[in-house]
C-alpha positions in Angstrom: 32.8 -23.5 9.1 31.4 -20.1 9.8 34.2 -18.3 7.9 33.4 -20.3 4.8 29.7 -19.4 4.8 30.5 -15.8 5.5 32.9 -15.5 2.5 30.7 -17.5 0.1 28.0 -15.4 -1.6 24.5 -16.4 -1.0 22.3 -17.6 -3.9 20.5 -14.3 -3.8 23.7 -12.3 -4.1 24.8 -14.6 -7.0 21.4 -14.0 -8.7 21.8 -10.2 -8.2 25.3 -10.3 -9.7 24.1 -12.2 -12.7 21.2 -9.7 -13.2 23.7 -6.8 -13.0 26.0 -8.4 -15.6 23.0 -9.1 -17.8 21.9 -5.4 -17.6 25.4 -4.2 -18.5 25.5 -6.5 -21.5 22.0 -5.3 -22.6 23.0 -1.6 -22.2 26.2 -2.2 -24.3 24.2 -4.0 -26.9 21.4 -1.4 -27.1 23.4 1.7 -26.8 26.3 0.6 -29.0 28.8 2.8 -27.4 31.4 4.3 -29.8 34.6 2.4 -30.0 38.0 4.0 -29.9 39.9 4.7 -33.2 42.6 2.1 -32.5 40.0 -0.7 -31.7 37.7 0.2 -34.7 40.1 -0.9 -37.4 38.9 -2.2 -40.8 36.1 -4.2 -39.3 34.3 -1.1 -38.0 30.8 -0.5 -39.3 30.2 2.3 -41.8 30.1 5.7 -40.2 27.6 7.9 -42.0 28.5 11.6 -42.4 27.9 13.7 -39.4 25.1 15.8 -41.0 23.2 12.6 -42.1 23.5 11.1 -38.6 22.2 14.3 -37.1 19.3 14.4 -39.6 18.4 10.8 -38.9 18.5 11.3 -35.1 16.4 14.5 -35.4 13.9 12.7 -37.5 13.6 9.9 -35.0 13.3 12.3 -32.1 10.5 14.2 -33.8 8.6 11.1 -34.7 9.1 9.3 -31.4 5.6 10.0 -30.2 3.9 8.6 -33.3 3.7 4.8 -33.3 3.1 4.6 -37.0 6.2 6.7 -37.8 8.3 4.7 -35.4 7.2 1.5 -37.1 8.0 3.1 -40.5 11.5 4.1 -39.3 12.0 0.6 -37.9 10.9 -0.9 -41.3 13.4 1.3 -43.1 16.2 0.3 -40.8 15.3 -3.4 -41.1 15.1 -3.1 -44.8 18.6 -1.6 -45.0 20.0 -4.2 -42.5 18.8 -7.1 -44.7 19.4 -5.4 -48.1 21.7 -7.6 -50.4 23.7 -4.6 -51.6 24.3 -3.2 -48.1 27.8 -4.7 -47.7 28.8 -3.7 -51.2 27.5 -0.1 -50.7 29.3 0.2 -47.4 32.5 -1.0 -49.1 32.2 1.4 -51.9 31.4 4.4 -49.6 34.4 3.5 -47.3 36.7 3.2 -50.3 35.5 6.5 -51.8 36.0 8.2 -48.4 39.5 7.0 -48.1 40.7 7.6 -51.7 38.5 10.2 -53.4 37.6 12.5 -50.5 41.2 13.8 -50.0 41.5 14.6 -53.7 38.2 16.5 -53.7 39.2 18.5 -50.7 42.5 19.4 -52.3 41.0 20.4 -55.6 37.4 21.6 -55.1 37.1 23.5 -58.3 38.3 20.6 -60.4 35.9 18.3 -58.7 33.0 20.7 -59.4 34.1 20.9 -63.1 34.2 17.1 -63.4 30.8 16.7 -61.8 29.3 19.4 -64.1 30.9 17.7 -67.1 29.5 14.3 -66.1 26.0 15.9 -65.7 26.2 17.5 -69.1 27.3 14.3 -70.7 24.4 12.5 -69.0 21.9 15.0 -70.3 23.3 15.1 -73.8 23.4 11.3 -74.3 20.0 10.6 -72.8 20.6 7.0 -71.7 16.9 6.6 -70.6 16.0 6.5 -74.3 18.4 3.8 -75.3 16.8 0.4 -76.2 19.0 -1.5 -73.8 17.9 0.6 -70.9 14.3 0.3 -71.9 14.6 -3.5 -72.1 16.1 -3.5 -68.6 13.4 -1.2 -67.2 10.5 -3.0 -68.7 10.3 -5.7 -66.0 10.9 -3.2 -63.2 7.2 -2.8 -62.1 6.9 -6.6 -61.5 10.2 -6.6 -59.6 8.9 -3.7 -57.4 5.7 -5.6 -56.8 7.6 -8.7 -55.7 9.8 -6.5 -53.4 6.6 -5.0 -51.9 5.2 -8.5 -51.2 8.5 -9.6 -49.6 8.5 -6.5 -47.4 4.9 -7.3 -46.3 6.3 -10.6 -44.9 8.5 -8.7 -42.5 7.3 -8.0 -38.9 7.7 -4.2 -39.0 5.6 -3.9 -42.2 2.9 -6.2 -40.7 2.8 -4.1 -37.5 2.5 -0.9 -39.5 -0.4 -2.3 -41.6 -2.2 -3.6 -38.5 -1.8 -0.2 -36.8 -3.1 1.6 -39.9 -6.1 -0.8 -39.9 -6.8 -0.2 -36.2 -6.6 3.5 -36.7 -9.0 3.4 -39.7 -11.4 1.1 -37.8 -11.4 3.6 -34.9 -12.3 6.4 -37.2 -15.1 4.5 -38.9 -16.6 3.1 -35.7 -20.2 4.3 -34.9 -20.5 6.9 -32.2 -20.9 5.6 -28.7 -24.4 5.3 -27.3 -25.3 8.0 -24.7 -25.2 6.8 -21.1 -28.4 5.2 -19.8 -28.9 7.9 -17.1 -29.0 10.7 -19.7 -31.6 8.9 -21.8 -33.8 8.1 -18.8 -33.7 11.7 -17.6 -34.6 12.9 -21.1 -37.6 10.7 -21.4 -39.0 11.5 -18.0 -38.5 15.2 -18.1 -41.9 16.9 -18.5 -40.5 20.1 -19.8 -39.0 18.5 -22.9 -42.4 17.8 -24.4 
C-alpha cells in the first residue's frame, strides 16, 4: 500500500505538471518558433523578405514604450489578419517568389528594362484619366468611410481612440489646487502684506 502511494503523484504534483505543460504551450503559441524547412512545406505561412521583417521588428522595438503606437501597430496587424485579400496576396507573393524571382536574378538588366518599359507605358497611357477608371473611383470616398467605420468596431481601434481621449483630457484638465498647508501659510504670513 505504501509503494502505491509513493509512486503515484500527489494532486499538487499533478497540478504543477499541468501548469508546466500549459506554460510550454503558451510559449510556443506566443513565440511561434520557426519550423524546419522539411516540416514547413506548402502550408507554411508567408515569409516576408528579411529586410521587411527587420524593419517591422525595429519599428516595434522603437515604439514599444508608447502605448498609442503599440495599439496602432496592433491595429495594423489585426487589420491585415482579417483582410479579405490576405490569402490571395500571400498566394500571389509566394508564386512570384518561386517562379519570377529566379528569372530576375539571372537577368537583372532585362528585368530593369521591362520595369522601365512598363512604367513608361503607364505614364504615356494615363489610365487615371480614362472614363472607366473615373467611374470606378467615384464611389471610393464612400467605401473608405465605410471601411473606417468598420475599423472603429474593432477592439484595437477602440482602445486607441479611448487612449487618445484620455491623453487629451489629461492635457485639458485644470491645474491642480495648491496644497492646503501652502495656502494657510500664505494667508497667515505677516510679511506677505
